[in-house]
Structures are given as C-alpha cells and as structure tokens.
KOLKEBA-731314 format. One record per residue (C-alpha): residue number from 1; residue in one letter; chain; x, y, z. Coordinates in Angstrom, 1 decimal, always signed. Layout:
KOLKEBA-731314
+-----+----+----+--------+--------+--------+
|   i | aa | ch |     xx |     yy |     zz |
+-----+----+----+--------+--------+--------+
| NUM |  A |  A |      X |      Y |      Z |
...
+-----+----+----+--------+--------+--------+
***
This chain:
KOLKEBA-731314
+-----+----+----+--------+--------+--------+
|   i | aa | ch |     xx |     yy |     zz |
+-----+----+----+--------+--------+--------+
|   1 |  X |  A |  -17.2 |  +17.8 |  +28.8 |
|   2 |  X |  A |  -18.4 |  +15.4 |  +25.7 |
|   3 |  X |  A |  -18.9 |  +11.8 |  +25.9 |
|   4 |  X |  A |  -19.2 |   +9.1 |  +23.1 |
|   5 |  X |  A |  -22.1 |   +7.0 |  +23.8 |
|   6 |  X |  A |  -21.9 |   +3.7 |  +21.3 |
|   7 |  X |  A |  -24.7 |   +1.1 |  +21.9 |
|   8 |  X |  A |  -25.4 |   -2.1 |  +20.3 |
|   9 |  X |  A |  -29.4 |   -1.0 |  +19.4 |
|  10 |  X |  A |  -30.2 |   -4.9 |  +18.8 |
|  11 |  X |  A |  -29.6 |   -5.2 |  +22.7 |
|  12 |  X |  A |  -32.5 |   -4.1 |  +24.5 |
|  13 |  X |  A |  -30.0 |   -4.1 |  +28.0 |
|  14 |  X |  A |  -27.7 |   -1.8 |  +26.2 |
|  15 |  X |  A |  -30.5 |   +0.6 |  +25.2 |
|  16 |  X |  A |  -31.9 |   +0.6 |  +28.6 |
|  17 |  X |  A |  -28.6 |   +1.3 |  +29.9 |
|  18 |  X |  A |  -27.9 |   +4.1 |  +27.4 |
|  19 |  X |  A |  -31.3 |   +5.6 |  +28.8 |
|  20 |  X |  A |  -29.7 |   +5.5 |  +32.1 |
|  21 |  X |  A |  -26.6 |   +7.4 |  +31.2 |
|  22 |  X |  A |  -28.0 |   +9.9 |  +28.9 |
|  23 |  X |  A |  -30.6 |  +10.8 |  +31.7 |
|  24 |  X |  A |  -27.4 |  +11.0 |  +34.6 |
|  25 |  X |  A |  -25.6 |  +13.2 |  +31.8 |
|  26 |  X |  A |  -28.0 |  +15.5 |  +31.4 |
|  27 |  X |  A |  -28.6 |  +16.2 |  +34.8 |
|  28 |  X |  A |  -24.9 |  +16.7 |  +35.4 |
|  29 |  X |  A |  -24.9 |  +19.0 |  +32.3 |
|  30 |  X |  A |  -22.3 |  +17.0 |  +30.4 |
|  31 |  X |  A |  -22.7 |  +16.6 |  +26.8 |
|  32 |  X |  A |  -22.9 |  +13.5 |  +25.3 |
|  33 |  X |  A |  -23.5 |  +12.1 |  +22.0 |
|  34 |  X |  A |  -25.3 |   +8.6 |  +21.1 |
|  35 |  X |  A |  -24.8 |   +6.3 |  +18.2 |
|  36 |  X |  A |  -25.7 |   +2.8 |  +17.0 |
|  37 |  X |  A |  -22.9 |   +0.3 |  +16.6 |
|  38 |  X |  A |  -24.0 |   -0.9 |  +13.7 |
|  39 |  X |  A |  -23.8 |   +2.3 |  +11.8 |
|  40 |  X |  A |  -19.9 |   +2.3 |  +12.2 |
|  41 |  X |  A |  -19.3 |   -1.1 |  +10.7 |
|  42 |  X |  A |  -17.2 |   +0.0 |   +8.1 |
|  43 |  X |  A |  -13.8 |   -0.4 |   +8.4 |
|  44 |  X |  A |  -13.4 |   +3.7 |   +7.8 |
|  45 |  X |  A |  -14.2 |   +6.5 |  +10.5 |
|  46 |  X |  A |  -17.2 |   +8.0 |  +10.0 |
|  47 |  X |  A |  -16.9 |  +10.9 |   +8.9 |
|  48 |  X |  A |  -19.6 |  +13.1 |  +11.6 |
|  49 |  X |  A |  -17.7 |  +11.5 |  +14.1 |
|  50 |  X |  A |  -14.4 |  +12.2 |  +13.0 |
|  51 |  X |  A |  -15.5 |  +15.7 |  +12.9 |
|  52 |  X |  A |  -16.9 |  +15.5 |  +16.4 |
|  53 |  X |  A |  -13.1 |  +14.1 |  +17.9 |
|  54 |  X |  A |  -11.3 |  +16.7 |  +16.2 |
|  55 |  X |  A |  -13.6 |  +19.0 |  +18.3 |
|  56 |  X |  A |  -12.8 |  +17.0 |  +21.4 |
|  57 |  X |  A |  -14.1 |  +14.1 |  +23.1 |
|  58 |  X |  A |  -13.2 |  +13.4 |  +26.9 |
|  59 |  X |  A |  -14.6 |   +9.3 |  +27.2 |
|  60 |  X |  A |  -16.4 |   +7.0 |  +24.7 |
|  61 |  X |  A |  -18.8 |   +4.3 |  +26.5 |
|  62 |  X |  A |  -19.2 |   +1.4 |  +24.6 |
|  63 |  X |  A |  -22.2 |   -0.8 |  +25.4 |
|  64 |  X |  A |  -22.3 |   -4.0 |  +24.0 |
|  65 |  X |  A |  -19.8 |   -6.8 |  +23.2 |
|  66 |  X |  A |  -16.1 |   -7.1 |  +22.3 |
|  67 |  X |  A |  -17.1 |   -5.5 |  +19.0 |
|  68 |  X |  A |  -19.0 |   -2.6 |  +19.7 |
|  69 |  X |  A |  -15.9 |   -2.0 |  +21.6 |
|  70 |  X |  A |  -13.9 |   -2.8 |  +18.6 |
|  71 |  X |  A |  -15.8 |   -0.3 |  +16.4 |
|  72 |  X |  A |  -15.6 |   +2.2 |  +19.1 |
|  73 |  X |  A |  -12.2 |   +2.0 |  +19.2 |
|  74 |  X |  A |  -11.8 |   +2.5 |  +15.6 |
|  75 |  X |  A |  -13.8 |   +6.0 |  +15.9 |
|  76 |  X |  A |  -11.7 |   +6.7 |  +18.3 |
|  77 |  X |  A |   -8.3 |   +6.0 |  +16.1 |
|  78 |  X |  A |   -5.1 |   +7.3 |  +17.7 |
|  79 |  X |  A |   -7.0 |  +10.5 |  +19.2 |
|  80 |  X |  A |   -6.4 |   +8.8 |  +22.4 |
|  81 |  X |  A |   -9.7 |   +9.1 |  +24.0 |
|  82 |  X |  A |  -10.4 |   +6.6 |  +26.8 |
|  83 |  X |  A |  -13.4 |   +3.9 |  +26.5 |
|  84 |  X |  A |  -15.2 |   +2.9 |  +29.0 |
|  85 |  X |  A |  -16.9 |   -0.9 |  +27.8 |
|  86 |  X |  A |  -19.5 |   -2.5 |  +29.6 |
|  87 |  X |  A |  -20.3 |   -5.7 |  +28.2 |
|  88 |  X |  A |  -24.2 |   -6.4 |  +27.2 |
|  89 |  X |  A |  -22.7 |   -9.2 |  +24.6 |
|  90 |  X |  A |  -21.6 |  -12.8 |  +25.1 |
|  91 |  X |  A |  -17.9 |  -12.8 |  +25.3 |
|  92 |  X |  A |  -17.1 |   -9.5 |  +26.7 |
|  93 |  X |  A |  -13.2 |   -9.9 |  +27.1 |
|  94 |  X |  A |  -12.2 |   -6.1 |  +26.5 |
|  95 |  X |  A |  -15.5 |   -4.9 |  +28.1 |
|  96 |  X |  A |  -15.9 |   -4.8 |  +32.1 |
|  97 |  X |  A |  -18.8 |   -6.8 |  +33.5 |
|  98 |  X |  A |  -22.3 |   -5.7 |  +33.5 |
|  99 |  X |  A |  -23.4 |   -6.7 |  +37.2 |
| 100 |  X |  A |  -22.4 |   -3.5 |  +39.0 |
| 101 |  X |  A |  -24.8 |   -1.7 |  +35.8 |
| 102 |  X |  A |  -23.8 |   +0.9 |  +34.3 |
| 103 |  X |  A |  -23.8 |   +3.7 |  +36.6 |
| 104 |  X |  A |  -20.9 |   +2.5 |  +39.0 |
| 105 |  X |  A |  -18.6 |   +2.0 |  +36.5 |
| 106 |  X |  A |  -19.2 |   +5.8 |  +34.7 |
| 107 |  X |  A |  -19.2 |   +7.2 |  +37.9 |
| 108 |  X |  A |  -16.0 |   +5.8 |  +38.9 |
| 109 |  X |  A |  -14.6 |   +6.9 |  +35.4 |
| 110 |  X |  A |  -15.8 |  +10.6 |  +35.6 |
| 111 |  X |  A |  -14.3 |  +10.8 |  +38.9 |
| 112 |  X |  A |  -10.8 |   +9.2 |  +38.2 |
| 113 |  X |  A |  -11.2 |   +5.8 |  +39.5 |
| 114 |  X |  A |  -11.3 |   +3.5 |  +36.8 |
| 115 |  X |  A |   -7.7 |   +2.1 |  +35.9 |
| 116 |  X |  A |   -6.2 |   +3.3 |  +32.6 |
| 117 |  X |  A |   -5.2 |   -0.1 |  +30.9 |
| 118 |  X |  A |   -3.0 |   +0.9 |  +27.8 |
| 119 |  X |  A |   -3.4 |   -1.2 |  +24.7 |
| 120 |  X |  A |   -1.2 |   -1.4 |  +21.6 |
| 121 |  X |  A |   -3.2 |   -0.9 |  +18.5 |
| 122 |  X |  A |   -2.4 |   -1.5 |  +14.7 |
| 123 |  X |  A |   -1.6 |   +1.0 |  +11.7 |
| 124 |  X |  A |   -2.3 |   -0.8 |   +8.4 |
| 125 |  X |  A |   -0.9 |   +0.0 |   +4.8 |
| 126 |  X |  A |   -2.5 |   -1.7 |   +2.3 |
| 127 |  X |  A |   -1.1 |   -1.1 |   -1.6 |
| 128 |  X |  A |   -3.0 |   -2.7 |   -4.5 |
| 129 |  X |  A |   -2.3 |   -4.0 |   -8.0 |
| 130 |  X |  A |   -1.0 |   -1.5 |  -10.2 |
| 131 |  X |  A |   -0.1 |   +1.1 |   -7.0 |
| 132 |  X |  A |   +3.2 |   +2.7 |   -6.4 |
| 133 |  X |  A |   +5.0 |   +0.8 |   -3.2 |
| 134 |  X |  A |   +5.9 |   +4.1 |   -1.3 |
| 135 |  X |  A |   +6.6 |   +2.0 |   +2.0 |
| 136 |  X |  A |   +9.0 |   -0.3 |   -0.1 |
| 137 |  X |  A |  +12.8 |   -0.1 |   +0.9 |
| 138 |  X |  A |  +13.8 |   +0.9 |   -2.3 |
| 139 |  X |  A |  +11.6 |   +3.6 |   -1.8 |
| 140 |  X |  A |  +10.1 |   +3.3 |   -5.3 |
| 141 |  X |  A |   +7.4 |   +5.3 |   -6.4 |
| 142 |  X |  A |   +5.2 |   +8.3 |   -5.0 |
| 143 |  X |  A |   +2.4 |   +8.0 |   -2.1 |
| 144 |  X |  A |   -1.0 |   +6.9 |   -3.9 |
| 145 |  X |  A |   -3.4 |   +9.6 |   -4.4 |
| 146 |  X |  A |   -5.5 |   +7.9 |   -1.7 |
| 147 |  X |  A |   -3.3 |   +6.2 |   +0.8 |
| 148 |  X |  A |   -5.1 |   +3.2 |   +2.1 |
| 149 |  X |  A |   -4.4 |   +3.6 |   +5.5 |
| 150 |  X |  A |   -6.5 |   +1.5 |   +8.2 |
| 151 |  X |  A |   -7.1 |   +1.4 |  +12.0 |
| 152 |  X |  A |   -7.3 |   -2.2 |  +14.3 |
| 153 |  X |  A |   -7.2 |   -2.7 |  +18.1 |
| 154 |  X |  A |   -7.3 |   -6.6 |  +17.6 |
| 155 |  X |  A |   -6.1 |   -7.6 |  +13.9 |
| 156 |  X |  A |   -5.8 |   -7.5 |  +10.4 |
| 157 |  X |  A |   -6.4 |  -10.7 |   +8.4 |
| 158 |  X |  A |   -6.2 |  -11.6 |   +4.6 |
| 159 |  X |  A |   -7.5 |  -14.7 |   +3.7 |
| 160 |  X |  A |   -8.6 |  -16.8 |   +0.8 |
| 161 |  X |  A |  -11.7 |  -15.2 |   -1.1 |
| 162 |  X |  A |  -14.8 |  -16.5 |   -2.2 |
| 163 |  X |  A |  -13.5 |  -19.0 |   -4.5 |
| 164 |  X |  A |  -12.5 |  -20.8 |   -1.9 |
| 165 |  X |  A |   -8.5 |  -21.1 |   -3.6 |
| 166 |  X |  A |   -5.6 |  -21.1 |   -1.1 |
| 167 |  X |  A |   -3.1 |  -18.0 |   -1.5 |
| 168 |  X |  A |   +0.4 |  -17.2 |   -2.1 |
| 169 |  X |  A |   +2.4 |  -14.8 |   -0.1 |
| 170 |  X |  A |   +5.6 |  -13.9 |   +1.6 |
| 171 |  X |  A |   +6.2 |  -13.1 |   +4.9 |
| 172 |  X |  A |   +9.0 |  -10.9 |   +6.0 |
| 173 |  X |  A |   +9.8 |   -8.2 |   +9.4 |
| 174 |  X |  A |  +11.2 |   -5.2 |   +9.1 |
| 175 |  X |  A |  +12.7 |   -5.7 |   +5.5 |
| 176 |  X |  A |  +13.9 |   -9.4 |   +6.0 |
| 177 |  X |  A |  +12.3 |  -11.9 |   +4.2 |
| 178 |  X |  A |  +11.2 |  -14.8 |   +6.7 |
| 179 |  X |  A |   +9.2 |  -16.8 |   +4.3 |
| 180 |  X |  A |   +7.4 |  -17.4 |   +1.1 |
| 181 |  X |  A |   +4.1 |  -19.7 |   +2.0 |
| 182 |  X |  A |   +0.9 |  -21.3 |   +0.6 |
| 183 |  X |  A |   -2.2 |  -21.1 |   +2.5 |
| 184 |  X |  A |   -5.4 |  -19.6 |   +4.1 |
| 185 |  X |  A |   -4.0 |  -16.5 |   +4.8 |
| 186 |  X |  A |   -2.2 |  -14.5 |   +7.3 |
| 187 |  X |  A |   -3.0 |  -13.0 |  +10.6 |
| 188 |  X |  A |   -1.1 |  -10.0 |  +12.0 |
| 189 |  X |  A |   -2.4 |   -9.1 |  +15.6 |
| 190 |  X |  A |   -1.6 |   -6.8 |  +18.8 |
| 191 |  X |  A |   -1.6 |   -8.5 |  +22.3 |
| 192 |  X |  A |   -5.4 |   -7.7 |  +22.3 |
| 193 |  X |  A |   -6.1 |   -9.2 |  +19.3 |
| 194 |  X |  A |   -4.2 |  -12.6 |  +20.3 |
| 195 |  X |  A |   -6.8 |  -13.9 |  +22.0 |
| 196 |  X |  A |   -9.3 |  -13.6 |  +19.4 |
| 197 |  X |  A |   -8.7 |  -14.8 |  +15.8 |
| 198 |  X |  A |   -4.6 |  -14.8 |  +16.1 |
| 199 |  X |  A |   -5.8 |  -17.6 |  +19.2 |
| 200 |  X |  A |   -8.1 |  -19.5 |  +16.6 |
| 201 |  X |  A |   -5.6 |  -19.5 |  +14.2 |
| 202 |  X |  A |   -3.0 |  -21.5 |  +16.7 |
| 203 |  X |  A |   -1.2 |  -18.0 |  +18.1 |
| 204 |  X |  A |   +0.0 |  -17.4 |  +21.6 |
| 205 |  X |  A |   -2.2 |  -15.9 |  +24.1 |
| 206 |  X |  A |   -0.5 |  -12.6 |  +24.9 |
| 207 |  X |  A |   -0.8 |  -10.3 |  +28.0 |
| 208 |  X |  A |   -2.1 |   -6.8 |  +27.0 |
| 209 |  X |  A |   +1.0 |   -4.7 |  +28.1 |
| 210 |  X |  A |   +3.3 |   -6.4 |  +25.5 |
| 211 |  X |  A |   +3.9 |   -4.0 |  +22.8 |
| 212 |  X |  A |   +4.8 |   -5.9 |  +19.9 |
| 213 |  X |  A |   +3.2 |   -7.4 |  +17.0 |
| 214 |  X |  A |   +2.0 |  -11.2 |  +16.0 |
| 215 |  X |  A |   +2.0 |  -12.5 |  +13.0 |
| 216 |  X |  A |   +0.0 |  -16.4 |  +12.4 |
| 217 |  X |  A |   -0.7 |  -18.0 |   +9.4 |
| 218 |  X |  A |   -3.9 |  -19.6 |   +8.5 |
| 219 |  X |  A |   -3.6 |  -22.9 |   +7.9 |
| 220 |  X |  A |   -0.1 |  -22.8 |   +5.6 |
| 221 |  X |  A |   +0.5 |  -26.3 |   +3.5 |
| 222 |  X |  A |   +3.7 |  -26.5 |   +5.3 |
| 223 |  X |  A |   +4.9 |  -28.7 |   +8.7 |
| 224 |  X |  A |   +7.4 |  -25.5 |   +9.7 |
| 225 |  X |  A |   +4.9 |  -22.6 |  +10.3 |
| 226 |  X |  A |   +4.9 |  -21.2 |  +13.1 |
| 227 |  X |  A |   +3.8 |  -17.9 |  +14.9 |
| 228 |  X |  A |   +6.3 |  -14.8 |  +14.7 |
| 229 |  X |  A |   +6.3 |  -12.6 |  +17.7 |
| 230 |  X |  A |   +8.0 |   -9.3 |  +17.0 |
| 231 |  X |  A |   +9.6 |   -6.7 |  +18.5 |
| 232 |  X |  A |   +7.6 |   -2.9 |  +19.1 |
| 233 |  X |  A |   +9.5 |   -1.6 |  +16.5 |
| 234 |  X |  A |   +9.1 |   -4.2 |  +14.0 |
| 235 |  X |  A |   +7.0 |   -3.7 |  +10.8 |
| 236 |  X |  A |   +5.5 |   -7.0 |   +9.5 |
| 237 |  X |  A |   +5.2 |   -7.3 |   +5.8 |
| 238 |  X |  A |   +3.0 |   -9.5 |   +3.5 |
| 239 |  X |  A |   +3.7 |   -9.6 |   +0.2 |
| 240 |  X |  A |   +0.8 |  -11.2 |   -2.0 |
| 241 |  X |  A |   +2.7 |   -9.5 |   -6.0 |
| 242 |  X |  A |   +3.0 |  -13.2 |   -6.9 |
| 243 |  X |  A |   -0.6 |  -14.4 |   -5.9 |
| 244 |  X |  A |   -2.5 |  -15.1 |   -9.0 |
| 245 |  X |  A |   -5.9 |  -13.0 |   -9.9 |
| 246 |  X |  A |   -7.8 |  -16.1 |   -9.8 |
| 247 |  X |  A |   -6.8 |  -16.8 |   -6.1 |
| 248 |  X |  A |   -7.9 |  -13.1 |   -4.8 |
| 249 |  X |  A |   -7.2 |  -12.7 |   -1.6 |
| 250 |  X |  A |   -9.7 |  -10.6 |   +1.5 |
| 251 |  X |  A |   -8.7 |   -7.7 |   +3.7 |
| 252 |  X |  A |  -10.3 |   -8.1 |   +7.1 |
| 253 |  X |  A |   -9.7 |   -5.8 |  +10.0 |
| 254 |  X |  A |  -10.8 |   -6.2 |  +13.5 |
| 255 |  X |  A |  -13.8 |   -9.0 |  +11.4 |
| 256 |  X |  A |  -14.9 |   -6.2 |   +9.2 |
| 257 |  X |  A |  -14.5 |   -6.6 |   +5.2 |
| 258 |  X |  A |  -12.6 |   -4.4 |   +3.3 |
| 259 |  X |  A |  -13.4 |   -3.9 |   -0.7 |
| 260 |  X |  A |  -10.9 |   -3.0 |   -2.2 |
| 261 |  X |  A |  -11.4 |   -1.7 |   -6.0 |
| 262 |  X |  A |   -7.9 |   -3.8 |   -7.0 |
| 263 |  X |  A |   -6.3 |   -6.8 |   -6.2 |
| 264 |  X |  A |   -4.3 |   -6.5 |   -2.9 |
| 265 |  X |  A |   -0.4 |   -6.7 |   -3.3 |
| 266 |  X |  A |   +1.4 |   -5.6 |   -0.4 |
| 267 |  X |  A |   +0.3 |   -5.2 |   +3.7 |
| 268 |  X |  A |   +2.4 |   -3.2 |   +6.3 |
| 269 |  X |  A |   +1.4 |   -3.5 |   +9.6 |
| 270 |  X |  A |   +3.2 |   -1.7 |  +12.6 |
| 271 |  X |  A |   +2.2 |   -0.3 |  +16.3 |
| 272 |  X |  A |   +0.0 |   +2.7 |  +16.3 |
| 273 |  X |  A |   +1.8 |   +5.6 |  +17.0 |
| 274 |  X |  A |   -1.0 |   +6.3 |  +20.1 |
| 275 |  X |  A |   -2.1 |   +3.3 |  +22.2 |
| 276 |  X |  A |   -5.9 |   +2.7 |  +23.1 |
| 277 |  X |  A |   -6.8 |   +3.2 |  +26.2 |
| 278 |  X |  A |   -9.4 |   +1.0 |  +28.0 |
| 279 |  X |  A |  -11.2 |   +2.0 |  +31.3 |
| 280 |  X |  A |  -11.1 |   -0.9 |  +34.2 |
| 281 |  X |  A |  -13.7 |   -1.0 |  +36.9 |
| 282 |  X |  A |  -13.2 |   -3.6 |  +39.4 |
| 283 |  X |  A |  -11.1 |   -5.3 |  +37.0 |
| 284 |  X |  A |  -10.3 |   -8.8 |  +38.1 |
| 285 |  X |  A |   -6.9 |   -9.1 |  +35.8 |
| 286 |  X |  A |   -5.9 |  -10.4 |  +32.7 |
| 287 |  X |  A |   -4.6 |  -14.2 |  +34.0 |
| 288 |  X |  A |   -8.0 |  -14.6 |  +36.1 |
| 289 |  X |  A |  -10.3 |  -13.8 |  +33.2 |
| 290 |  X |  A |   -8.5 |  -15.8 |  +30.3 |
| 291 |  X |  A |   -8.5 |  -18.8 |  +33.1 |
| 292 |  X |  A |  -12.4 |  -18.3 |  +32.8 |
| 293 |  X |  A |  -12.6 |  -18.3 |  +29.2 |
| 294 |  X |  A |  -10.2 |  -20.1 |  +27.9 |
| 295 |  X |  A |   -9.2 |  -23.1 |  +29.9 |
+-----+----+----+--------+--------+--------+
***
C-alpha cells in the first residue's frame, strides 16, 4: 500500500498532522510520499507524481483547506484514487472537519469505514489561435501537436484579461448554439464547483450527486442571461473566435492561472470519464453543511 500526503506547508497544524500520520504509517509499514501543496500550483500534473500514480497510489490524504484538496484532486486526475481531506483551512467545504484530529479519519479510511462520495469532474479541452480544432463538428484539422487537455474538480473560468476589457464569446451545448454574449466571461462548473465561483457568479447550488455541468456567464451585458444546467453527456462549448485580440481572455482552472502562448479561441468542457472519490468521516450531509455555510 502507498499513500500520498499533500499538506499545506504554510499551516502549522497541517504540518503537525502530517508528522502524526507518517509516524503511524511507519509503524504499520505502509509506504507514503509527502508533498507540499504549494509545489502543485500548476494546472498541469507534476511529472514525478504522475509516475507515482502509474505505479499505484491507494489513497491520497489532503491536509489543508479546499485549495489543497483541489490540487490533490488534479494530481489524482482520472486514476480514481480516493482522497481523504482534513480541514486545516478556512471554509473547508470539501474536507472533513478536524475536531476528531487526523488519526480517527485515517484509521476509518484504512479500515473501510469511511463513506465514499463520488464527484463528477471536468475534462477540459482548449484550442488556441492558429491551431486546428479536432473537436469541431466538421472534424476539420488534425490533432494538435500538443493537445491542451486539463482536469478540474470545481470549475474552469474564462475571464477578461489584465487590460480589463470585456470579452465577446459564443455559448453552445453539444453542437447547439445558445447565445452570443459580451461580458466578463464564463464559468463552467461541476456540481462540486457549484458552491464555488459559479455560486458567486449567480449560479445554482447543486447537490454533489448531480453528474451534469453548470455554465454561468459572468456579469453579462444583457437582461436575458441565465445559468445553464446540462445533461450528464453534454459538452459545453465556448467560442472566442470573434473576440478581438485587444480584448484578451484569461483561463483559470480550479482557481489557478493557465498561461497560454497563444490567444484562446475555443473551449470544450465535458464530464470526466473517471469521477473523483472523496472519503467522508462522520459526514453531516451536504444540505446541513450548506445551511451552515451559505444561509
């Protein structure tokens, strides 16, 4: 058995908790790897951890806030490794509370007594200026030399860039064009991400078991814009091909900036093939937790 421990090294409680964990794991002769969450800030998976997952990781433990869990989930990607999050941050909506310490949740997870909560994640595909679009309906072009594919547990957001000018974009779902918009951008979220950026942008609060997507325009310049909730098999499409170069768009994935070498032109978001599994210990339930945090 091998356990990945991702801790927030700027949090002394998370560091103390990790020391307890590694001491216990050593006595049980369980292999482990400890990683500082700040080293996982890139929206791309760390190569050394990719190799680790290829050899097999049985569980990941995230010690920190929701940001630490999001970074851990990105490293897990579509491997299906369960994540035990213990909150040492502020909100901690995705994590288990730390009132019981770190050992009780870990022992429960190792013994199979923790509940498995399956969460839909996002498979994100990006096409930049001058690149063939292999995902277009007409099938024009070939696969790019380096496909720009990304993973997200919460959301992907395309927003206006550093110059502050609003952007023009088209919104579609599974080949059907819905609207041309002008505004600050678009958030496409999973049910998990519905409680994050999408909620702040005016989107709905969605139960975590929902497997579709939520698309929420950000500050659109129209009186007719609404959030769109899709079916599980749908693909949300954002077209920026008509956006002017001086109205640069910026890409964020789970709150992390993605630096592109060319202007963004099209975005495709669909449900990931393998969901993310969060381990819950003495879970109070989504609605009870939401009532405490949001109402």
